[in-house]
N, C-alpha and C positions, 0 to 999 in steps of 0.2 A: 504494500500500500504506500501511497505517496502523501501521507499526512504531513502538513506544514512544510511541504517542499515547493517553494514558490518559483524557483529558477528552473527553466527548461534547459537541460544540459545539452540538448541537440545531438546526443550521441558522440560527444567530443570531450577531451580533457580540457581543463580550465584554460590553459594557455592557448590552445587551438580555438576554443570558443571566443576568448577575448580578441584574438587576432581576426577571427571571422566577423565579429560584430563591429570592430574598428574599421575593417575594410568595407563592410556594407554601409556603415554610416558615412564614411568618406565618399563612397560612390554616390550615395543619395544626396549628399550636400553638393557635390560637383555637378550631378546630372539632374537634380530636382525630382527624379522619378526613376524607380527601378522595379524590375519584376523578380519575384523570389517566391519561396514556398511560404505557406501560411504560418508554420511554426517559427521560421526564421524572422518573419515580419513581426510576429507577436513578441519575439525576444528583442527585436531591434527597437521597438517603440519605447519601452521603459529605459533603454540604454541611451537613446538619442535625445529624447525630449528634455531631460534635465540639462543636457549640454546646450540646447537651444535657449533654455531659460537662463543659464549661466552666461551665454553670449550677449544677452541684453545689456549687461554691465560691462563695458569695454575697458577693462583694467588689465594691467600686466599679469596680475595674479589669475584672473579668470581665463586669460589667454593660455597661460601655462597649464592650468588645470584641464582645459578643453584639449590642448595639444597632448597631454599625457594619456588621454583616452583615445583620441583619433590617430595619433602618430603620423600625421600628414600635414605638412605646413600649408600646402595649397588649400586643402579642405578647411583648415582652421581660419585662414584668411578669408575665404569665401563665406564662411559662417558668420564671421564678425562684420564683414563689409556689406554683404548683400542680403543675407537672410535675417539677421538680427534687426536691422531697421524696419524691415517689412512686417515683422511679427511683433514689434515693440508694444502694440496696444492689445495684443491677444493674451489672455490670462492662462493659456495652456492649450493642449490639443493641437499641436502643430502638424501632426502627421495624419494622413488618411490612408486606410487600407481598403482597397477595392478588390473583390473576388472576380477573377477573370476566367475561371474554369479549371479543368484538370489537365495535368501534364500527360502527354501521349504515352510515354514509356512505362510509368509506374502509377498513373492515376493519382498523383499527389495534387492536392489543392494548391493552385497558383494564385498569387495576389499581386496587385500593383500597389506599391507604397509610394506616396508622393507628399510633398509639402502642401498644406491646405491653401496657402496664400500664393502659390506659384502655378495653379491650374488655371490657365487663361480661359478655357471653355466654361468652367464652373463660375468663374468671376464674371464672365460676359452674360451668363444666364441668370445670375443672382438678381440684378435690378429689375428684371421682367417679372419676377415672382413676388412682388411686393403686396399685391392685392390678396387679402385673406377672405375666404368665404366659409360659412358654416352651414350645416344642414338644419339649423333651427330657424325659428320664425324671425330672427333678427334681420335677416336679409330683406324681408318684406317691409319692415319698419324703416330700414335704411332707404329703400326705394321710395317710400311715401314721404319721407322727410324732405327730399329735394323739391317735391311738388308743392309742399306747404311753404317752403322757404321763399319762393318768388312772390307769393301773395303778401307776406308780411311787409317787405319793403314798399310795395305798392300802396298798402294801407297807411304806412307811416309817411309817405311822401306828401299826400294831400294835407295831412295834419300839420306838417312843417310849413306849408305855404300859407 
């Protein structure tokens, strides 16, 4: 049984697992989107999100801490220069995991891991989805309100003259 075992070991020793997560995190930072297995993506999310939070504060100490995890100077620079300013107002949840199907050879669940603020298609579609509708009777009241609104100014206009 796996009681109180929070870390998925991914079938690797700790050194190999740390190197794998550092490599995946660096690739994701540089490319903004990677395809991997679901287990690796779920292990990557708690590994990388604290580093993104740490990168919001651009100090020498935070850069050194992030570099100790990523072990890639280009990825560290990209994280602090490009990603951190764009996610500065977001309180967390920097990564999105999208299921894309099963791998041909062994039927492993494959996912797409991406930064939420760097998906141009989702950002372009977001302003269009501002109108909210409900299935309740509130929608009828909202339609009736604009009809009553034009009558009110017409009644007030003669009183003002």
